[in-house]
VOBA-1610 file (N, C-alpha, C; in pm, whole numbers, padded with zeros to 5 digits, always signed):
BEGIN
Met-00766+00277+01728Met-00817+00351+01614Met-00840+00254+01500Ser-00948+00265+01433Ser-00981+00177+01323Ser-00995+00258+01196Thr-00942+00204+01087Thr-00949+00272+00960Thr-00997+00175+00855Ala-01086+00219+00770Ala-01136+00134+00663Ala-01144+00214+00535Val-01111+00149+00426Val-01125+00210+00295Val-01225+00124+00220Leu-01333+00185+00179Leu-01435+00110+00109Leu-01453+00166-00031Ile-01446+00079-00128Ile-01478+00114-00264Ile-01583+00011-00304Asp-01707+00051-00304Asp-01812-00047-00328Asp-01858-00046-00473Ser-01938-00145-00505Ser-01987-00159-00642Ser-02076-00042-00682Tyr-02143+00020-00587Tyr-02227+00136-00618Tyr-02142+00250-00673Glu-02026+00274-00611Glu-01937+00379-00659Glu-01890+00350-00801Ile-01853+00226-00824Ile-01807+00187-00958Ile-01922+00200-01058Gln-02042+00163-01016Gln-02158+00173-01103Gln-02187+00319-01138Gln-02171+00411-01044Gln-02192+00552-01073Gln-02091+00602-01176Ile-01968+00557-01164Ile-01867+00596-01263Ile-01906+00539-01399Trp-01948+00415-01401Trp-01986+00350-01526Trp-02101+00425-01594Gln-02198+00468-01516Gln-02314+00536-01572Gln-02292+00686-01589Arg-02174+00732-01556Arg-02138+00873-01573Arg-02226+00968-01491Lys-02272+00923-01374Lys-02348+01011-01286Lys-02255+01105-01211Leu-02131+01065-01200Leu-02030+01147-01134Leu-01920+01177-01235Ser-01848+01281-01212Ser-01731+01309-01293Ser-01626+01203-01259Pro-01586+01119-01355Pro-01493+01011-01324Pro-01361+01061-01265Ser-01309+01170-01319Ser-01180+01214-01268Ser-01192+01261-01123Ser-01301+01329-01088Ser-01315+01374-00950Ser-01337+01254-00857Arg-01406+01152-00906Arg-01430+01032-00825Arg-01299+00957-00803Phe-01218+00946-00909Phe-01088+00883-00894Phe-00999+00964-00800Asp-01008+01096-00808Asp-00932+01182-00716Asp-00973+01156-00573Glu-01103+01140-00551Glu-01154+01113-00417Glu-01106+00978-00365Ile-01109+00878-00449Ile-01063+00745-00410Ile-00913+00748-00379Ala-00837+00815-00464Ala-00692+00826-00441Ala-00664+00901-00311Ala-00741+01006-00283Ala-00721+01082-00159Ala-00751+00994-00037Arg-00856+00913-00044Arg-00888+00821+00067Arg-00775+00722+00089Leu-00723+00668-00020Leu-00614+00572-00008Leu-00488+00636+00050Arg-00457+00758+00006Arg-00340+00829+00061Arg-00358+00859+00209Arg-00480+00902+00248Arg-00508+00928+00390Arg-00490+00801+00473Thr-00542+00692+00422Thr-00529+00565+00492Thr-00384+00522+00502Ala-00308+00541+00395Ala-00165+00508+00397Ala-00092+00590+00502Lys-00127+00717+00514Lys-00064+00804+00613Lys-00100+00758+00755Ile-00225+00724+00776Ile-00269+00677+00908Ile-00197+00547+00944Val-00185+00456+00847Val-00115+00330+00871Val+00029+00358+00913Lys+00093+00448+00844Lys+00233+00479+00874Lys+00248+00540+01014Gln+00158+00630+01050Gln+00170+00701+01176Gln+00113+00626+01296Glu+00011+00546+01275Glu-00064+00488+01387Glu-00060+00336+01394Trp+00027+00270+01319Trp+00028+00124+01312Trp+00027+00060+01451Asn+00109+00109+01540Asn+00120+00049+01673Asn-00004+00071+01758Asn-00090+00163+01719Asn-00212+00188+01794Asn-00331+00107+01743Phe-00316+00039+01631Phe-00423-00044+01578Phe-00438-00169+01662Pro-00560-00215+01683Pro-00580-00344+01750Pro-00522-00456+01662Pro-00478-00565+01724Pro-00418-00676+01647Pro-00505-00726+01532Glu-00638-00731+01552Glu-00724-00783+01443Glu-00723-00688+01323Asn-00712-00557+01347Asn-00705-00462+01235Asn-00572-00475+01162Arg-00465-00496+01238Arg-00335-00516+01175Arg-00338-00639+01085Glu-00400-00746+01137Glu-00410-00869+01057Glu-00489-00846+00929Gln-00598-00772+00939Gln-00678-00744+00820Gln-00598-00663+00718Leu-00523-00565+00767Leu-00441-00486+00675Leu-00330-00570+00613Lys-00271-00659+00692Lys-00169-00750+00637Lys-00230-00837+00528Glu-00347-00893+00556Glu-00414-00978+00456Glu-00443-00899+00329Leu-00486-00775+00344Leu-00511-00691+00228Leu-00383-00672+00147Ala-00275-00636+00214Ala-00149-00612+00144Ala-00100-00740+00075Tyr-00107-00852+00146Tyr-00063-00978+00086Tyr-00151-01018-00032Ser-00281-00997-00020Ser-00370-01035-00129Ser-00347-00949-00253Leu-00301-00826-00232Leu-00274-00738-00346Leu-00136-00760-00408Thr-00047-00826-00334Thr+00088-00843-00386Thr+00125-00986-00422Glu+00056-01083-00365Glu+00091-01222-00390Glu-00009-01286-00486Pro+00042-01353-00587Pro-00050-01422-00679Pro-00111-01544-00613His-00235-01570-00649His-00307-01686-00597His-00342-01777-00713Gly-00345-01905-00688Gly-00374-02000-00795Gly-00513-02058-00788Ser-00608-01988-00735Ser-00741-02044-00717Ser-00838-01993-00823Leu-00952-02056-00832Leu-01056-02018-00928Leu-01110-01878-00904Pro-01134-01835-00776Pro-01181-01698-00756Pro-01083-01595-00814Asn-00957-01631-00820Asn-00859-01542-00879Asn-00887-01524-01029Leu-00935-01628-01094Leu-00970-01619-01236Leu-01084-01519-01254Lys-01183-01526-01167Lys-01295-01431-01172Lys-01245-01289-01151Arg-01156-01271-01054Arg-01100-01139-01028Arg-01018-01090-01146Thr-00942-01178-01207Thr-00859-01142-01323Thr-00946-01095-01439Ile-01057-01164-01461Ile-01149-01124-01567Ile-01210-00987-01536Trp-01251-00966-01410Trp-01308-00838-01370Trp-01207-00725-01390Val-01083-00748-01351Val-00978-00647-01366Val-00956-00617-01514Ala-00954-00719-01597Ala-00934-00699-01740Ala-01049-00616-01800Val-01172-00647-01762Val-01288-00573-01812Val-01283-00428-01765Tyr-01252-00407-01639Tyr-01248-00271-01586Tyr-01133-00192-01648Thr-01020-00256-01668Thr-00906-00190-01734Thr-00943-00150-01875Leu-01011-00238-01946Leu-01057-00207-02081Leu-01152-00088-02078Phe-01243-00086-01981Phe-01335+00026-01966Phe-01259+00157-01945Ile-01161+00155-01856Ile-01084+00277-01827Ile-01010+00324-01952Lys-00954+00232-02026Lys-00880+00271-02147Lys-00973+00322-02256Thr-01087+00255-02275Thr-01177+00298-02383Thr-01246+00430-02354Thr-01257+00464-02225Thr-01318+00593-02189Thr-01211+00699-02163Ser-01088+00670-02199Ser-00975+00764-02187Ser-00961+00819-02045Gln-00966+00729-01947Gln-00953+00770-01807Gln-00825+00717-01742Ser-00733+00670-01824Ser-00609+00612-01768Ser-00533+00712-01682Ala-00521+00835-01729Ala-00447+00937-01654Ala-00517+00968-01522Glu-00648+00968-01521Glu-00723+00997-01399Glu-00715+00882-01300Phe-00701+00759-01352Phe-00698+00640-01267Phe-00559+00616-01207Gln-00455+00667-01271Gln-00317+00644-01226Gln-00293+00685-01081Pro-00343+00800-01034Pro-00321+00834-00892Pro-00381+00731-00796Cys-00488+00663-00836Cys-00545+00558-00751Cys-00446+00442-00737Ile-00384+00405-00847Ile-00286+00297-00845Ile-00167+00335-00757Glu-00119+00459-00774Glu-00006+00505-00695Glu-00040+00512-00546Ala-00160+00557-00513Ala-00202+00564-00373Ala-00217+00425-00313Leu-00270+00331-00389Leu-00282+00193-00341Leu-00144+00133-00319Asp-00052+00162-00408Asp+00086+00115-00393Asp+00148+00172-00265Leu+00124+00300-00238Leu+00174+00363-00116Leu+00116+00295+00007Leu-00014+00266+00004Leu-00078+00198+00117Leu-00014+00062+00142Val+00002-00017+00036Val+00063-00150+00050Val+00205-00137+00103Asn+00282-00042+00050Asn+00420-00023+00099Asn+00423+00013+00246Asn+00334+00100+00289Asn+00330+00139+00430Asn+00293+00022+00520Ile+00201-00061+00475Ile+00164-00180+00553Ile+00283-00274+00562Met+00348-00299+00449Met+00463-00391+00447Met+00578-00340+00533Glu+00602-00210+00530Glu+00707-00152+00614Glu+00673-00169+00762Ala+00547-00149+00798Ala+00506-00165+00937Ala+00523-00310+00982Val+00487-00403+00896Val+00502-00545+00926Val+00650-00578+00942Glu+00731-00526+00852Glu+00875-00550+00857Glu+00935-00497+00986Gln+00891-00379+01027Gln+00946-00318+01148Gln+00902-00389+01275Glu+00792-00462+01269Glu+00748-00542+01383Glu+00835-00665+01404Asp+00902-00709+01299Asp+00983-00830+01304Asp+01099-00813+01402Pro+01113-00903+01500Pro+01221-00889+01599Pro+01361-00887+01537Ser+01381-00960+01430Ser+01514-00960+01366Ser+01544-00824+01305Tyr+01442-00756+01253Tyr+01460-00621+01200Tyr+01504-00527+01312Gln+01435-00535+01425Gln+01469-00450+01539Gln+01610-00479+01588Ala+01650-00607+01592Ala+01784-00642+01638Ala+01891-00586+01545Val+01872-00601+01414Val+01969-00549+01317Val+01975-00398+01326Leu+01861-00334+01339Leu+01859-00189+01349Leu+01932-00141+01475Ser+01908-00207+01587Ser+01975-00170+01713Ser+02126-00190+01702Asp+02167-00305+01648Asp+02310-00333+01632Asp+02376-00231+01541Thr+02309-00195+01434Thr+02364-00099+01339Thr+02382+00038+01403Val+02281+00083+01475Val+02290+00213+01542Val+02402+00210+01646Glu+02412+00100+01719Glu+02518+00088+01820Glu+02655+00093+01755Gln+02674+00025+01643Gln+02802+00026+01572Gln+02835+00166+01522Leu+02736+00236+01473Leu+02760+00371+01423Leu+02809+00463+01534Tyr+02748+00454+01651Tyr+02788+00538+01762Tyr+02922+00496+01821Ser+02949+00368+01825Ser+03074+00322+01886Ser+03195+00347+01798Asn+03179+00336+01667Asn+03293+00357+01577Asn+03323+00505+01554Gly+03223+00586+01556Gly+03244+00728+01533Gly+03290+00761+01393Val+03282+00667+01303Val+03325+00688+01164Val+03204+00729+01082Gln+03220+00834+01005Gln+03112+00879+00919Gln+03116+00799+00789Gly+03007+00742+00754Gly+02998+00664+00631Gly+02917+00738+00526Lys+02879+00663+00425Lys+02798+00718+00316Lys+02656+00741+00366Val+02598+00853+00328Val+02460+00882+00363Val+02369+00805+00267Leu+02277+00729+00324Leu+02185+00649+00243Leu+02053+00722+00226Glu+02000+00712+00106Glu+01867+00764+00079Glu+01767+00667+00141Pro+01644+00713+00171Pro+01545+00623+00233Pro+01523+00493+00156Glu+01519+00500+00023Glu+01494+00378-00054Glu+01614+00283-00052Glu+01734+00333-00020Glu+01853+00249-00012Glu+01866+00181+00124Thr+01803+00237+00225Thr+01818+00188+00362Thr+01769+00044+00377Arg+01653+00015+00321Arg+01597-00120+00334Arg+01690-00224+00272Glu+01740-00195+00153Glu+01831-00289+00085Glu+01959-00305+00165Trp+02009-00196+00220Trp+02133-00202+00301Trp+02111-00289+00423Leu+01996-00272+00490Leu+01967-00355+00608Leu+01953-00502+00572Arg+01896-00530+00457Arg+01882-00671+00414Arg+02018-00735+00390Lys+02112-00655+00336Lys+02246-00708+00309Lys+02321-00741+00437Leu+02289-00670+00544Leu+02353-00698+00672Leu+02312-00836+00719
//
């Protein structure tokens, strides 16, 4: 199964020229990102290796700073677009896009983490210890689980 999220310059240009309702367009983009994040979470193991690599590259490019000149161009573009969003009072409408993109990146990173053999080994050992000891411990919330596993 292959999944792609495309946000092209034409879409941005339509928002700029007010041919579309900006809030509905941002809602549509956020919905696409959330759908993609859900598919990544549910179907990661069914993606071909090249698609997984592309998604990893996307997540890393969005989370890791780069020290190259193209990054300067991107930084300027982001600053201009952010200024546009603020001056047109669209910050609230744009926020769901940011949250959906964050969800997508988190789902990709979790899938990558779960592919790691050391993660699988720690998880298996932990489950085995829980069953063998029979001792009930503290219930961890989902966001606490990752940190707890890292401490192990």
